[in-house]
C-alpha angles and dihedrals in degrees: 000000000000122000088244090071120093105203121199138178120235123281090248091051091047092052093047092048093050092047091049091050088052093049089049089053092233125158104218121166126230091251091051091048090051090052091049092050093049089054094047093048094052091046088052092048098047103027096103099041091047098032089236102152141341119239133164095212145347092277091059092062089062100040104033097039117011100041091032088059097041091052085074094063097095091055093058101041093115096043123113106183118026129185116201102193122193086022095165107177091005101276118174101352100061093050095045090049090053092049094044111042091167093065122076113232131191117194113204130189134158091221107085092197090062092050091050089052091052091050088053090049089053092049082073102028091048097200109178097199100064136097122187119209131186107207145098111268092225090062098037120104112168094194093056117065099325101146128168093243093057097049137063101255126175114255087229096048121124089190116114129196146267097060138177117202126224092190131037120194129196127176117193094336109123145322118297096255090048090052092053091049095045093052098047094107088062098048120140128170109263093018117144127217113203112195119190113217137173112222121018103287099220097158094046090052091053093050089047092054092046096051107030110020088124092058100061139052095210146352122209136178124217120192107222114214103207112193116245094001115120096201137084120264127183136177119210113206118200119187113198128217 
């Protein structure tokens, strides 16, 4: 994955991605689209060797991962500092960062190999609003000893530590009550946790209310209408006290 390469997704994938962005009503610049496509092409190239994601075909990369991630954009419009924990191959954080250069993103994963992969992606995408961190979210406290020299930060990043996050994002990481427990070291008043789920998580919401109702101001559920994806997607938004 040298910087001399100029990775691209297929024409069919490009067309589907652009059409999906149009259906979602998103305003994404040409530079942002280029960064998104670089990320997707490298995920596609290295997914098997690095066990990044599982897809049945080229179309799934766009529908199940790219558009699925970008559908979250309207929910983070007002955010300033976002942490995508358990980011894996960079979904949704890498795509959201590309689409929203005015928002600072930190992508965190406990698997150093995944973070190293994302740094290599960004050596070509050159996003300036991204920090990459190899750590477990349970043990991570950005206000306590998080310094640039101790983290995997993009060489193009304008983000400086320490940071406090107004928005936490998790995609297919854990149950809702586990997410609340895992992120307790990062807690700020007014902070939001946005958890991406498939089907409506009724049982998880009941457990959350039973165990942690004193921790949050509100819990809302947004149905995500992902273009060309014949499956349910929901975002659970928890606002903490």
